[in-house]
N, C-alpha and C positions, 0 to 999 in steps of 0.2 A: 172344435176340439183344440185346446191350447197345447203348447209343446210339452208341458209337464204331464198332462193327461196322456199324450201320445207316448211318452217314455213309459209311464205306468202300464199302458196297454202292452208294451213289449214283455212285461213281467208275467203275463198270462201263461204263455208256453213254458216259461221258466218254472212257474209254480206247479203247472200240470206235470212236468218232469219229476218234481219232487213228490207229487201226489202219487204218481206211478211207482216211484221208488218205495214209498211207504206201503202202498197196497201190496207190493211183492214181498217186502221185507217182513212185515208183521205176521203174515200166515207162516212163513218159513221159520221165524223166530218162535212162534207159538208151538210149532211141531217139535222144534229142537228142545224147548223148555219142557213140553209134556214128556218127551223121551227121556230127558234128564231126570224128571221126577219119578218116572216109572222104574228106571234102572237104579235109583238111589236105594241104599240099604235102609231098612225100617229104622226110624228114630233119627235119621240124618237131619241136622239143623237146616232151616230154610236158607240161611246165609251160605252154608257150605254148598247146597245145591245151586244157589244162584252163582257162586263162584265157578262151579263146574260148567254151568250154562254159559257164563260169559267167556270162559276159556274155549269152549266148543265153537262159539260164534267166530272166533279169530282163526279157526282152522280154514285152510284154503278151500277145502271142498265145500264148506258151508258158505263163506263169503263169496266164493267163485260162483256157486249156484245162485245166490241172490243176485250178484252182478250180472250173470248171464240171463236170467229170467227178466230182470229189469231192462237190460238193453234190447232184448228181443221184443219185449212189450212196447218199448219206445219206438223201435223200428216200425212196428205194425201201426201204432197210433199216429205218430208223427209222419210216417211214410204216407199213410192215407190222407192226412191233413194236407201235406205238401203237394201231393199229387192233385187233389181236388182244388186246392186254392192257388198254387203257384206254378204248377208244372208248365203252364203256358209260357212261362218266362224262359224255359229251356230252349236254347237255340238248336241243339242237336242231341242225338241219342248217345248211348254208351260208346260205340265204336268211334265216334267223331273225334274224340279228344286224343286218340291214339296216333298222333303225329309225332315225328322225331323231335322237333325242337321243344314241344310242350313236355313230352315225357322226360327228355334230358333235363329241362329246366326243373321239373319236379324232383328228379333224383338228385340234382345238385343242391337243392334247397334242404334236403334231409340232413346231410352232415353239417351244412352251413348253420341251420337253426339249432341242431344239437350242440354245436360248439358255442354259439352265441347264447343259448339257454344256460349253459354252464356258467357263463360270466354273469348272467342275470341272477342265477341262484347264488353265486359267490357274493355279489354286491348286496343282495337282499340279506344274506346271512351275516354279512359284516355289520349291517345296521343293528341286528339283534340275533346273536348266535343261537339263542334258545329256539328260534324259529326253525332252524336247521335240524336241531336235535329232535323236536316234535315231528318234523317231516320224516326223518329217518325212522323214528319209532313207528310212524303210521305205515311206512312202506313195509317194515318188518311184520307188523300186525296184519296187514292186508295180504301178505305172502308174496310181495312183488320183488323180494330179494332172492327167492328161490322158487321160481314159478312152476307150478304144475299145469297140466294140460288145460283144465277147465278155466283157470285164470288167464292162461296165454291166449285162448280163444277169445275171451272177453277183451283183454288188453290190446290185442293186435287186430281183431276183426269187428266184433259186434259193438264194442265200446266206441271206437272211432266213428263207425257208421251212425250209431244212435246220437252221438254228440253233434256230428255234422248236421243231421236232420233237425235237431233242436236249435242250434245256434246259428250256423251259416245258412240253414234252410228256412225254417219258419220265422224265427226271431229276426234275422237279418232282412228277410224279404218283407216282413211287415214294417220294419224300421225304414227301409228304403222307400216305401210308399209315402212316408211322412217326413223324411230327412234326406240330406245329401248322403252320398255313399260314405264319405269319411265319418260323418256323425253316426250313421247306421253301423258302420264297422266298429267304431269305438263302443257303442252301446252293447252289440253282441259280444265283443271281447271282454268288456267289464263284467257282463253277466256270466260269461264262460269262466272267468277267473273266480268270481264269487261262488259259482256252483261247486268248486273244489273244496271249499270250506276250511282251507288252511293257508297261511300266508305264502309259504314257498311255492306250493303248487299253484296257488291263485295268481301270483305274480308271473310265473313263467307261462301259465295257461293263457293269461291276458296277452303276453308278448307273442306267443305262437299263434293265438287266435287272431291277432291283427293280420298276420301273414296268410292264414287260412281264409280270412274274409277277403283279402286282396285277390287270391287265386280264384275264389268263387265269383268275384266281381268281373275279373278279366276274362274268364272262360265262359261265363253265362251258363254254367252247368255245375251240379253238385258232384259229379263223379271225379274231377281232378282234385278237388280239396279233400274228398274222401280218401282218394289214393294217397295224397300227401300225408294225411293224418295217419293212415295205416302203416306207411313207410317209417314215419317219424316214431310211432309207438314200437314198431318192430325193432328199430335200432335200439331204443331205450330198454326193451325187454331182452334182446339177444346179445347186445354188446354191453356188458356190465362193468368191465374193467376200464374205467375212465383213464387210468394211467397209460394204457395202450394208446388211446386216442390223443392224448394231450402232451404228456411229458413236460407239462408247463411248470417245472420246478425251479426255473430261473426267470428273472424279469424279461429276458429276451424272448424265450419261448412263450411266455405269457402274452406278450404283445403279438408275436408272430401268429399264434393260433387264433387270436381275436381277429386279426386282419384276414386270415384264411377263411374263417367263418363268415365274415362280412362280405368278402369277395364272392364266395360260393353262393350265398344268399342273394346278393344283388344280381349276379349274372344269371342265376336261376329265375329270378323275378323277370328280368329282361327277356329271357327266352319264352317264358310263359306269356308275356305281353306280345312279343313278336309273333308267337304262334297264333294268338287271338287275332292280330291284324291280318295275318296271311290267310287264315282258314275260316274265320267267322265274319269277315267284313261284308261278305256277300249277303249275310242274313240280317244285317242291320238296315 
């Protein structure tokens, strides 16, 4: 099997995740459309009913239901896949990664990556401002600017877990069987970015995905990167006023917050690595 074929093989879980998304979305969309037709007044034009249908799909309760059903389905399918195929790679069980240096490192990485992601988004938007406009409209349509409970559960809990199983779990594990860690990490992060289907999200998902892959590699466990992803998303959902975080309205603060994010991220990575050396070395 040549390298190109090996890379294509990593697309199998990626495509399966999309297939699961479609298999969940289509029935829900069908139910919504049927309900729209039933409730329409007699003689209502088809395009009017379709407009109502499209509007209902953007409601958080509908999009949240689809997202929640999708993520739970992925957790079941990919959790089973990972357990059967790769669980032997795990060095320890859930309680094993709860040591102080590792947890502190993960906590430090959350604001660090949030700060750095803001710069990644800013630089990407500077290349093409329309990308940021499209991203902001997408967030509004998805209901992530004023989050209801069902979408919060997906964004903070089930979404991160399902994405970690897909990308840092199955895809990265398959890639590491065929490539070096850094090549495997690059592949899963690229696919993670591509999965988000818009430029702004794709770029910062790739950026954050590289760090999630690093944590997965250093800890030899899925649980720390799941926790990091959950904490990262929690910050994004619960702390929405970026002015409170940055106050980067002058060149000085713009530079300061960049280095704050960089230092927090690097220090957190070093703690995660140190925890690996001190607690996991006996398992190697």
